[in-house]
C-alpha positions in Angstrom: -61.8 74.3 -40.6 -65.3 74.5 -39.7 -68.0 73.4 -41.9 -70.9 75.7 -42.4 -74.0 74.4 -41.0 -76.9 74.5 -43.4 -80.2 74.8 -41.8 -82.4 72.4 -43.7 -85.6 73.6 -42.0 -85.4 77.0 -43.7 -86.2 77.1 -47.4 -85.4 80.2 -49.3 -88.5 81.6 -50.9 -88.8 84.2 -53.6 -88.8 87.6 -52.2 -91.6 90.1 -53.1 -89.2 92.1 -55.2 -88.1 89.0 -57.2 -91.7 88.0 -57.8 -92.7 91.5 -59.0 -89.7 91.4 -61.4 -90.7 88.0 -62.8 -94.3 89.1 -63.2 -93.2 92.2 -65.1 -90.9 90.2 -67.3 -93.7 87.7 -68.0 -96.2 90.5 -68.9 -93.6 92.1 -71.1 -92.9 88.9 -72.9 -96.7 88.3 -73.4 -97.1 91.9 -74.8 -94.2 91.4 -77.2 -95.6 88.1 -78.3 -99.0 89.7 -78.9 -97.5 92.5 -81.0 -95.6 90.0 -83.1 -98.7 87.9 -83.7 -100.7 91.0 -84.7 -97.9 92.1 -87.0 -97.9 88.7 -88.7 -101.7 88.7 -89.1 -101.6 92.2 -90.5 -99.0 91.1 -93.0 -101.1 88.2 -94.1 -104.2 90.4 -94.4 -102.3 93.0 -96.5 -101.1 90.3 -98.9 -104.6 88.8 -99.1 -106.0 92.3 -99.9 -103.3 92.8 -102.6 -104.3 89.6 -104.2 -108.0 90.7 -104.2 -107.0 94.1 -105.6 -105.0 92.4 -108.5 -107.9 90.1 -109.2 -110.4 93.1 -109.3 -108.0 95.1 -111.5 -107.9 92.2 -114.0 -111.7 91.9 -113.9 -112.0 95.7 -114.5 -109.7 95.5 -117.5 -111.7 92.6 -118.9 -114.9 94.6 -118.4 -113.5 97.7 -120.1 -112.4 95.6 -123.0 -115.9 94.1 -123.3 -117.5 97.5 -123.1 -115.3 98.9 -125.8 -116.1 95.8 -127.9 -119.8 96.4 -127.4 -119.5 100.1 -128.3 -117.6 99.3 -131.5 -119.3 99.9 -134.9 -118.5 96.3 -135.9 -120.8 95.1 -133.1 -123.5 97.9 -133.3 -124.1 97.7 -137.1 -125.5 94.1 -137.2 -127.6 94.8 -134.1 -129.0 98.0 -135.6 -129.9 96.3 -138.8 -131.6 93.5 -136.9 -133.7 96.1 -135.0 -134.8 97.8 -138.3 -132.5 100.8 -138.2 -130.9 102.0 -141.4 -128.1 104.3 -142.4 -128.7 107.9 -143.1 -128.8 108.8 -146.7 -128.6 112.2 -148.4 -132.4 112.4 -148.6 -132.6 112.2 -144.8 -130.4 115.3 -144.3 -132.3 118.6 -143.9 -130.4 121.9 -144.3 -131.7 124.9 -142.3 -130.4 128.2 -143.7 -132.1 130.8 -141.4 -132.4 130.2 -137.7 -135.2 132.2 -136.0 -135.3 132.0 -132.2 -138.7 132.3 -130.5 -139.3 135.9 -129.5 -136.3 137.3 -131.4 -136.4 138.5 -134.9 -133.3 139.7 -136.6 
């Protein structure tokens, strides 16, 4: 049997085709990684925005409650008395029986 003689002076190099395939695979892997990173960032941003939305909704509910409390008669009555306002009495009511519009006479 003959032994195959291996030429140690020649080293196999990557061919151009192999190099192009490796570059394409590397670029594809980088693109895939970039998409995954952006997907994760977007997920975190969405959850952050949902937290902010919940916080603003709670703040809006609190403000609506305070507004309704400020509009309530229980709050307005003491403030009106402090400012010198008084309740309407029957003497303050004026009844108008006939209404005459300017320029029209019926």
